[in-house]
C-alpha positions as YAML, in Angstrom:
chain: A
units: angstrom
residues:
- id: 1
  name: UNK
  ca: [109.14, -58.39, 22.61]
- id: 2
  name: UNK
  ca: [112.36, -56.70, 23.70]
- id: 3
  name: UNK
  ca: [114.87, -55.41, 21.23]
- id: 4
  name: UNK
  ca: [118.57, -56.17, 21.03]
- id: 5
  name: UNK
  ca: [119.87, -52.59, 21.22]
- id: 6
  name: UNK
  ca: [120.85, -51.69, 24.78]
- id: 7
  name: UNK
  ca: [121.12, -48.26, 26.37]
- id: 8
  name: UNK
  ca: [124.20, -48.70, 28.56]
- id: 9
  name: UNK
  ca: [124.56, -47.47, 32.12]
- id: 10
  name: UNK
  ca: [127.96, -45.97, 32.96]
- id: 11
  name: UNK
  ca: [130.11, -47.18, 35.80]
- id: 12
  name: UNK
  ca: [130.47, -44.25, 38.18]
- id: 13
  name: UNK
  ca: [133.12, -44.84, 40.79]
- id: 14
  name: UNK
  ca: [133.34, -43.09, 44.16]
- id: 15
  name: UNK
  ca: [135.95, -40.66, 42.84]
- id: 16
  name: UNK
  ca: [134.26, -40.02, 39.45]
- id: 17
  name: UNK
  ca: [132.35, -36.90, 40.51]
- id: 18
  name: UNK
  ca: [133.97, -33.91, 42.17]
- id: 19
  name: UNK
  ca: [134.14, -30.13, 41.86]
- id: 20
  name: UNK
  ca: [135.85, -30.45, 38.45]
- id: 21
  name: UNK
  ca: [132.97, -32.41, 36.88]
- id: 22
  name: UNK
  ca: [132.40, -36.11, 36.30]
- id: 23
  name: UNK
  ca: [133.90, -39.15, 34.60]
- id: 24
  name: UNK
  ca: [131.59, -41.88, 33.32]
- id: 25
  name: UNK
  ca: [133.14, -45.18, 32.29]
- id: 26
  name: UNK
  ca: [131.80, -47.84, 29.89]
- id: 27
  name: UNK
  ca: [133.42, -51.25, 29.48]
- id: 28
  name: UNK
  ca: [132.64, -53.02, 26.17]
- id: 29
  name: UNK
  ca: [132.25, -56.79, 26.10]
- id: 30
  name: UNK
  ca: [134.63, -57.05, 23.11]
- id: 31
  name: UNK
  ca: [137.71, -55.09, 22.12]
- id: 32
  name: UNK
  ca: [137.18, -51.82, 20.24]
- id: 33
  name: UNK
  ca: [139.42, -51.71, 17.15]
- id: 34
  name: UNK
  ca: [138.14, -48.59, 15.40]
- id: 35
  name: UNK
  ca: [136.32, -45.42, 16.36]
- id: 36
  name: UNK
  ca: [134.51, -43.05, 14.01]
- id: 37
  name: UNK
  ca: [133.35, -39.47, 14.50]
- id: 38
  name: UNK
  ca: [129.79, -39.04, 13.19]
- id: 39
  name: UNK
  ca: [128.16, -35.70, 12.45]
- id: 40
  name: UNK
  ca: [124.42, -35.72, 11.64]
- id: 41
  name: UNK
  ca: [122.25, -32.85, 10.47]
- id: 42
  name: UNK
  ca: [118.64, -32.72, 11.73]
- id: 43
  name: UNK
  ca: [117.43, -33.61, 8.22]
- id: 44
  name: UNK
  ca: [119.88, -36.49, 7.71]
- id: 45
  name: UNK
  ca: [118.46, -39.90, 8.57]
- id: 46
  name: UNK
  ca: [121.22, -42.51, 9.11]
- id: 47
  name: UNK
  ca: [120.76, -46.22, 8.99]
- id: 48
  name: UNK
  ca: [118.11, -48.58, 7.64]
- id: 49
  name: UNK
  ca: [120.91, -51.12, 7.81]
- id: 50
  name: UNK
  ca: [122.69, -53.65, 9.99]
- id: 51
  name: UNK
  ca: [126.30, -54.81, 10.36]
- id: 52
  name: UNK
  ca: [127.17, -58.47, 9.76]
- id: 53
  name: UNK
  ca: [130.80, -58.25, 10.82]
- id: 54
  name: UNK
  ca: [130.95, -56.18, 14.00]
- id: 55
  name: UNK
  ca: [129.14, -54.85, 17.04]
- id: 56
  name: UNK
  ca: [128.76, -51.10, 17.35]
- id: 57
  name: UNK
  ca: [128.76, -48.83, 20.38]
- id: 58
  name: UNK
  ca: [127.57, -45.27, 19.84]
- id: 59
  name: UNK
  ca: [128.27, -42.50, 22.32]
- id: 60
  name: UNK
  ca: [126.36, -39.28, 21.78]
- id: 61
  name: UNK
  ca: [128.66, -36.35, 22.33]
- id: 62
  name: UNK
  ca: [126.20, -33.58, 21.52]
- id: 63
  name: UNK
  ca: [122.56, -33.41, 20.47]
- id: 64
  name: UNK
  ca: [119.50, -35.66, 20.67]
- id: 65
  name: UNK
  ca: [117.93, -38.22, 18.42]
- id: 66
  name: UNK
  ca: [115.92, -41.41, 18.22]
- id: 67
  name: UNK
  ca: [117.16, -44.86, 17.23]
- id: 68
  name: UNK
  ca: [114.53, -47.12, 15.71]
- id: 69
  name: UNK
  ca: [114.91, -50.88, 15.91]
- id: 70
  name: UNK
  ca: [112.43, -53.08, 14.03]
- id: 71
  name: UNK
  ca: [111.26, -55.97, 16.21]
- id: 72
  name: UNK
  ca: [111.05, -59.58, 15.05]
- id: 73
  name: UNK
  ca: [107.36, -59.92, 15.89]
- id: 74
  name: UNK
  ca: [106.50, -56.68, 14.09]
- id: 75
  name: UNK
  ca: [106.47, -53.09, 15.19]
- id: 76
  name: UNK
  ca: [109.49, -51.14, 16.25]
- id: 77
  name: UNK
  ca: [111.27, -49.95, 19.33]
- id: 78
  name: UNK
  ca: [112.27, -46.31, 19.87]
- id: 79
  name: UNK
  ca: [115.35, -45.45, 21.90]
- id: 80
  name: UNK
  ca: [115.84, -41.76, 22.68]
- id: 81
  name: UNK
  ca: [119.49, -40.79, 23.14]
- id: 82
  name: UNK
  ca: [121.13, -37.56, 24.19]
- id: 83
  name: UNK
  ca: [124.49, -36.11, 25.00]
- id: 84
  name: UNK
  ca: [126.61, -38.42, 27.16]
- id: 85
  name: UNK
  ca: [124.52, -41.55, 26.57]
- id: 86
  name: UNK
  ca: [125.86, -44.72, 24.97]
- id: 87
  name: UNK
  ca: [124.05, -47.53, 23.17]
- id: 88
  name: UNK
  ca: [125.19, -51.00, 22.17]
- id: 89
  name: UNK
  ca: [124.08, -52.46, 18.83]
- id: 90
  name: UNK
  ca: [124.97, -56.15, 18.32]
- id: 91
  name: UNK
  ca: [125.83, -57.38, 14.83]
- id: 92
  name: UNK
  ca: [122.81, -58.32, 12.66]
- id: 93
  name: UNK
  ca: [120.61, -55.79, 14.51]
- id: 94
  name: UNK
  ca: [118.81, -53.42, 12.12]
- id: 95
  name: UNK
  ca: [118.84, -49.78, 13.22]
- id: 96
  name: UNK
  ca: [118.05, -46.28, 11.98]
- id: 97
  name: UNK
  ca: [118.91, -42.95, 13.58]
- id: 98
  name: UNK
  ca: [116.75, -39.85, 13.29]
- id: 99
  name: UNK
  ca: [118.55, -36.78, 14.66]
- id: 100
  name: UNK
  ca: [116.21, -34.27, 16.30]
- id: 101
  name: UNK
  ca: [118.87, -31.55, 16.22]
- id: 102
  name: UNK
  ca: [122.45, -31.31, 14.99]
- id: 103
  name: UNK
  ca: [124.26, -34.32, 16.51]
- id: 104
  name: UNK
  ca: [127.83, -35.37, 17.10]
- id: 105
  name: UNK
  ca: [128.64, -38.92, 18.13]
- id: 106
  name: UNK
  ca: [131.47, -41.41, 18.31]
- id: 107
  name: UNK
  ca: [130.84, -44.86, 16.87]
- id: 108
  name: UNK
  ca: [133.10, -47.56, 18.33]
- id: 109
  name: UNK
  ca: [133.46, -50.76, 16.28]
- id: 110
  name: UNK
  ca: [134.66, -54.26, 17.20]
- id: 111
  name: UNK
  ca: [136.19, -54.72, 13.71]
- id: 112
  name: UNK
  ca: [137.71, -52.37, 11.13]
- id: 113
  name: UNK
  ca: [135.10, -50.94, 8.75]
- id: 114
  name: UNK
  ca: [137.40, -51.12, 5.70]
- id: 115
  name: UNK
  ca: [138.27, -54.79, 6.28]
- id: 116
  name: UNK
  ca: [134.94, -55.71, 4.65]
- id: 117
  name: UNK
  ca: [133.47, -55.10, 1.21]
- id: 118
  name: UNK
  ca: [130.03, -54.90, 2.82]
- id: 119
  name: UNK
  ca: [130.31, -53.17, 6.23]
- id: 120
  name: UNK
  ca: [126.61, -52.28, 6.04]
- id: 121
  name: UNK
  ca: [123.69, -54.34, 4.79]
- id: 122
  name: UNK
  ca: [120.53, -52.40, 3.94]
- id: 123
  name: UNK
  ca: [117.19, -53.64, 5.26]
- id: 124
  name: UNK
  ca: [113.66, -52.80, 4.29]
- id: 125
  name: UNK
  ca: [110.92, -52.06, 6.80]
...
């Protein structure tokens, strides 16, 4: 069974790579209304929750880690992410992040976190 979390592929135009470096573009399916800087220590597991009110895009700025997504039929899916990669997590999709090293990421949300009393809902494995 396939999970709901998607590792996104950037759009790389003809003029995106030159002697200065590269520009990688991602186009979300819904409007982003809030972005959050996330710093994770290698010992700090984040997650074991889902979001009922918004989708989440996470772009890794620095570091490496593994997202775990429990699957409906049992078991779990592992998604390894590193610097420059972006994942999409639809609402109601449980997820947990295990940083392998110090990580910095930007979380982009399709609704404002503080607009809800319950922006995260814990789940049990």
